[in-house]
KOLPA-648463 format. One line per 5 residues: number of its first residue (from 1); their letters; for each residue x, y, z of C-alpha. Coordinates in Angstrom, 2 decimals, padded with zeros to 5 digits, always signed. Layout:
// residues N
NUM	A	X,Y,Z  ... .
// end
This chain:
// residues 321
1	XXXXX	-020.36,-018.85,+038.08  -022.42,-017.53,+035.18  -020.64,-015.36,+032.63  -021.06,-011.62,+033.24  -023.52,-009.74,+030.99 .
6	XXXXX	-022.04,-008.10,+027.90  -022.88,-004.75,+026.31  -024.99,-004.89,+023.19  -024.99,-002.68,+020.08  -027.81,-000.15,+019.71 .
11	XXXXX	-031.04,-001.92,+018.71  -032.41,-001.62,+015.19  -029.28,+000.19,+014.03  -027.87,-000.06,+010.53  -024.23,-000.68,+009.69 .
16	XXXXX	-021.41,-002.18,+011.73  -020.84,-001.21,+015.35  -017.26,-001.54,+016.53  -016.31,-002.24,+020.13  -012.86,-000.73,+020.74 .
21	XXXXX	-010.96,-000.89,+024.05  -009.66,+002.31,+025.64  -007.65,+000.64,+028.44  -005.18,-002.24,+028.48  -007.40,-004.21,+030.87 .
26	XXXXX	-010.39,-003.81,+028.56  -008.28,-004.94,+025.61  -007.75,-008.23,+027.46  -011.48,-008.51,+028.22  -012.42,-007.99,+024.55 .
31	XXXXX	-009.85,-010.60,+023.51  -011.12,-013.08,+026.10  -014.81,-012.54,+025.31  -014.53,-012.00,+021.56  -016.76,-014.94,+020.60 .
36	XXXXX	-019.56,-013.84,+022.94  -019.22,-010.20,+021.90  -019.37,-011.12,+018.21  -022.45,-013.26,+018.87  -024.04,-010.23,+020.59 .
41	XXXXX	-023.69,-008.24,+017.37  -020.46,-006.30,+017.82  -017.83,-005.91,+015.13  -014.41,-006.65,+016.60  -010.79,-006.30,+015.58 .
46	XXXXX	-008.82,-008.06,+018.28  -006.18,-010.70,+018.95  -005.49,-013.56,+021.31  -004.77,-012.74,+024.95  -001.16,-013.93,+024.68 .
51	XXXXX	-000.43,-011.55,+021.79  -001.91,-008.60,+023.67  -000.01,-009.48,+026.86  +003.40,-009.64,+025.17  +002.90,-006.15,+023.71 .
56	XXXXX	+001.15,-004.26,+026.51  +003.22,-005.61,+029.41  +006.48,-003.66,+029.45  +008.59,-006.52,+030.82  +007.12,-008.94,+028.28 .
61	XXXXX	+007.69,-006.38,+025.51  +011.42,-006.42,+026.20  +011.50,-010.22,+025.92  +009.53,-009.95,+022.68  +012.00,-007.39,+021.31 .
66	XXXXX	+014.90,-009.71,+022.09  +013.09,-012.64,+020.45  +012.59,-010.73,+017.17  +016.13,-009.32,+017.23  +015.20,-005.69,+017.94 .
71	XXXXX	+016.19,-004.93,+021.55  +018.07,-001.88,+020.23  +014.71,-000.27,+019.40  +013.87,-000.05,+023.12  +015.60,+001.99,+025.85 .
76	XXXXX	+018.68,+000.31,+027.34  +017.69,-002.16,+030.04  +019.40,-002.46,+033.42  +019.18,-005.85,+035.10  +020.02,-004.51,+038.58 .
81	XXXXX	+020.12,-001.10,+040.28  +023.90,-001.48,+040.61  +024.36,-001.81,+036.83  +022.23,+001.21,+035.93  +023.42,+004.54,+034.56 .
86	XXXXX	+021.75,+007.35,+036.52  +019.49,+009.19,+036.19  +017.29,+006.46,+034.73  +013.62,+005.41,+034.69  +011.89,+003.04,+037.06 .
91	XXXXX	+008.51,+001.84,+035.84  +005.89,-000.69,+036.80  +005.60,-003.62,+034.36  +001.89,-003.09,+033.72  +000.65,+000.50,+033.74 .
96	XXXXX	-000.75,+003.24,+031.53  -001.14,+007.01,+031.24  +002.20,+007.65,+032.98  +001.24,+005.89,+036.21  +003.97,+004.04,+038.10 .
101	XXXXX	+006.86,+005.75,+036.28  +009.63,+007.68,+038.07  +012.99,+009.23,+037.26  +015.44,+007.88,+039.84  +018.87,+009.27,+040.73 .
106	XXXXX	+020.55,+006.34,+042.50  +020.22,+002.69,+043.56  +018.87,+003.58,+047.00  +015.98,+005.49,+045.41  +015.23,+002.44,+043.24 .
111	XXXXX	+015.03,+000.17,+046.27  +012.79,+002.60,+048.11  +010.32,+003.23,+045.26  +010.20,-000.33,+043.92  +008.61,-001.61,+047.13 .
116	XXXXX	+005.28,-000.20,+045.99  +005.33,-002.07,+042.67  +003.67,-005.39,+043.48  +003.25,-006.48,+039.86  +006.93,-006.28,+038.94 .
121	XXXXX	+009.06,-003.44,+037.66  +011.91,-002.68,+035.29  +014.76,-000.21,+035.16  +015.68,+001.44,+031.89  +017.57,+004.26,+030.23 .
126	XXXXX	+016.29,+007.83,+030.54  +016.11,+008.97,+026.93  +016.51,+012.74,+026.78  +014.94,+015.03,+024.22  +012.00,+017.43,+024.10 .
131	XXXXX	+010.31,+015.78,+021.10  +008.18,+012.67,+021.51  +005.93,+010.80,+019.10  +002.75,+008.77,+019.39  +001.74,+006.68,+016.39 .
136	XXXXX	-001.68,+005.04,+016.23  -001.96,+002.04,+013.94  -004.82,+000.07,+012.46  -003.58,-003.50,+012.11  -005.24,-006.59,+010.65 .
141	XXXXX	-003.41,-009.90,+011.22  -000.04,-008.20,+011.35  -000.64,-005.97,+008.31  -000.66,-002.22,+009.00  -003.71,-000.74,+007.28 .
146	XXXXX	-003.33,+002.84,+008.46  -001.01,+004.93,+010.61  -001.25,+008.44,+012.05  +001.70,+009.87,+013.97  +001.47,+012.88,+016.29 .
151	XXXXX	+004.53,+014.87,+017.32  +004.64,+016.47,+020.78  +007.21,+019.02,+021.94  +007.74,+019.68,+025.67  +009.50,+022.34,+027.69 .
156	XXXXX	+012.06,+019.92,+029.21  +014.67,+017.51,+027.92  +014.16,+015.11,+030.85  +010.60,+014.38,+031.94  +007.90,+011.80,+032.61 .
161	XXXXX	+004.61,+012.46,+030.85  +002.15,+013.88,+031.93  +004.28,+015.75,+034.49  +005.59,+018.21,+031.93  +004.25,+021.16,+029.93 .
166	XXXXX	+003.57,+020.67,+026.24  +004.37,+023.42,+023.74  +001.07,+023.07,+021.89  +002.03,+025.25,+018.91  +004.44,+022.52,+017.77 .
171	XXXXX	+001.95,+019.64,+017.86  +001.37,+018.02,+014.48  -000.50,+014.91,+013.28  +000.20,+013.32,+009.91  +000.06,+010.12,+007.88 .
176	XXXXX	+003.59,+010.81,+006.65  +005.16,+008.09,+008.79  +008.62,+007.05,+007.50  +008.63,+003.65,+005.84  +011.49,+002.52,+008.08 .
181	XXXXX	+009.39,+003.29,+011.16  +006.44,+001.29,+009.79  +008.75,-001.64,+009.07  +009.93,-001.61,+012.68  +006.38,-001.36,+014.02 .
186	XXXXX	+005.31,-004.23,+011.80  +008.08,-006.47,+013.15  +006.61,-006.10,+016.65  +003.02,-006.66,+015.47  +003.24,-010.12,+013.90 .
191	XXXXX	-000.23,-011.77,+014.07  -001.71,-008.78,+015.92  -005.14,-007.39,+015.00  -006.62,-004.22,+016.43  -005.87,-000.57,+017.07 .
196	XXXXX	-002.61,+000.07,+018.89  -000.36,+002.95,+019.83  +003.45,+003.25,+019.86  +005.04,+005.89,+022.09  +008.63,+006.66,+021.10 .
201	XXXXX	+011.43,+009.13,+020.49  +013.85,+009.30,+017.57  +017.52,+009.14,+018.54  +020.07,+011.49,+016.90  +021.24,+008.62,+014.66 .
206	XXXXX	+017.66,+008.09,+013.40  +016.90,+004.92,+015.38  +013.57,+004.59,+017.11  +013.43,+004.30,+020.87  +010.06,+002.71,+021.70 .
211	XXXXX	+008.86,+003.28,+025.25  +005.65,+001.26,+025.12  +003.00,-000.29,+022.92  -000.60,+000.21,+023.98  -003.03,-002.39,+022.60 .
216	XXXXX	-005.90,+000.06,+022.71  -006.97,+003.49,+021.50  -004.41,+005.99,+022.79  -005.10,+009.50,+024.03  -003.34,+010.83,+020.93 .
221	XXXXX	-005.95,+009.27,+018.65  -008.93,+009.96,+020.88  -008.10,+013.56,+021.79  -005.34,+015.05,+019.63  -005.68,+013.82,+016.04 .
226	XXXXX	-007.73,+016.28,+013.92  -011.30,+015.06,+013.22  -010.87,+014.55,+009.43  -007.86,+012.27,+009.98  -009.62,+010.48,+012.82 .
231	XXXXX	-012.77,+009.92,+010.76  -010.89,+008.43,+007.81  -008.89,+006.20,+010.18  -012.02,+004.64,+011.63  -013.70,+004.38,+008.22 .
236	XXXXX	-010.92,+002.03,+007.17  -012.06,-000.40,+009.84  -015.08,-001.21,+007.70  -012.66,-002.48,+005.04  -011.47,-005.29,+007.32 .
241	XXXXX	-012.97,-008.79,+007.61  -013.04,-010.02,+011.18  -012.59,-013.75,+012.00  -015.77,-015.77,+011.25  -017.32,-012.69,+009.56 .
246	XXXXX	-018.65,-012.37,+006.03  -018.39,-009.47,+003.59  -020.33,-009.17,+000.32  -018.95,-007.61,-002.85  -020.45,-006.99,-006.28 .
251	XXXXX	-019.43,-008.59,-009.58  -020.56,-006.68,-012.69  -021.38,-008.71,-015.83  -021.20,-006.80,-019.15  -021.36,-009.24,-022.11 .
256	XXXXX	-020.44,-007.92,-025.55  -021.87,-010.75,-027.69  -024.65,-013.36,-027.58  -023.31,-016.51,-025.93  -025.15,-019.15,-023.91 .
261	XXXXX	-022.05,-020.16,-021.93  -019.82,-017.30,-020.84  -017.28,-018.53,-018.32  -014.29,-016.85,-016.67  -012.32,-019.14,-014.39 .
266	XXXXX	-009.50,-018.60,-011.94  -010.02,-014.91,-011.19  -007.60,-014.21,-008.32  -008.74,-012.20,-005.30  -005.86,-010.75,-003.30 .
271	XXXXX	-006.60,-010.13,+000.38  -004.00,-008.99,+002.92  -003.42,-011.61,+005.60  -004.43,-014.69,+003.62  -003.58,-016.60,+000.44 .
276	XXXXX	-005.19,-015.48,-002.86  -008.71,-016.79,-003.43  -010.02,-018.12,-006.76  -013.31,-016.95,-008.25  -015.18,-018.45,-011.22 .
281	XXXXX	-017.97,-016.49,-012.90  -020.54,-018.13,-015.19  -023.22,-016.34,-017.20  -025.09,-016.15,-020.47  -026.06,-013.46,-022.95 .
286	XXXXX	-029.33,-014.28,-024.75  -030.95,-012.60,-027.77  -033.55,-010.00,-027.14  -037.07,-011.52,-027.64  -038.60,-010.33,-030.89 .
291	XXXXX	-041.90,-009.49,-029.22  -040.08,-007.00,-027.01  -038.71,-005.05,-029.99  -040.79,-001.95,-030.58  -040.11,+000.74,-033.15 .
296	XXXXX	-040.70,+004.27,-031.97  -041.56,+006.82,-034.62  -041.17,+010.48,-033.79  -042.87,+013.15,-035.89  -042.26,+016.38,-034.02 .
301	XXXXX	-041.93,+020.02,-034.87  -038.50,+021.66,-034.90  -037.21,+022.76,-031.50  -040.15,+021.11,-029.72  -039.79,+018.04,-027.48 .
306	XXXXX	-041.86,+014.92,-028.10  -042.05,+012.12,-025.50  -043.14,+008.50,-025.88  -043.30,+005.70,-023.29  -041.34,+002.45,-023.46 .
311	XXXXX	-042.45,-000.68,-021.56  -039.96,-003.27,-020.33  -041.24,-006.72,-019.32  -039.23,-009.39,-017.50  -040.66,-012.82,-018.49 .
316	XXXXX	-038.17,-014.76,-016.36  -038.42,-015.91,-012.73  -035.35,-013.90,-011.70  -034.94,-010.16,-011.21  -033.15,-008.05,-013.79 .
321	X	-030.69,-005.35,-012.73 .
// end
């Protein structure tokens, strides 16, 4: 079957146009079609499908946490309804925006509700507390480029969002994300590129308790972060270099003496996500041609301006700047 048509950036538009997923399913589509989307003119910041799947699927996320030695940063997991501590949370393995998540009181309720979860489910600790956090991250090949965390306070200690009332006066967005939190986020995001969102609480002992990682733009970033923070977050995307893309930068040459062979070798360029690059610059500083030297003589009255014109001619085949 022919490949489905892809959206195209606005025609005759200047600058880079970013295509950013707003759902987990679309994040997979962008990852799968990234070569075709890039060829169509979109700027992308995405990862491989396997990387996205291990973060966005809640069952796979637990396996990933175990593999990197951080299962304690997730809610306690119960292998069977009989081993659970109630009340606890039953959730579908792949879901978003609070869909397919229930607080259950006993094993019989688990068996009854789990029948509707065709794609798999998991049973985990109900983490109490009225404060919850959402942190949106800009990540390029595992390196966190920017982070904005938003604190939400609700009117209950036990709840499933969005079935709870937020106390809006306590909402706050900030870039002041603790370094320890960023270190934990970074451990989960090895090799990941894109915008993502961590939903979590902070336990009384200071440990994070991460509920989910969304490999897309979260509602916190799209709806709740103040516009100045949001604008600066997206502006940082233009500082990234996507796979197979090119970025130009300027080198300024300011010679201080006449020299026909000015050479600076081994200038190191440090870029996050790759080894340092080496740059060699070669130039020359030539004498000013004598026929271009003109003496200007001013013979003006005191406190009166006098203006004369100066002509500059470029005799070479290359432009001067």
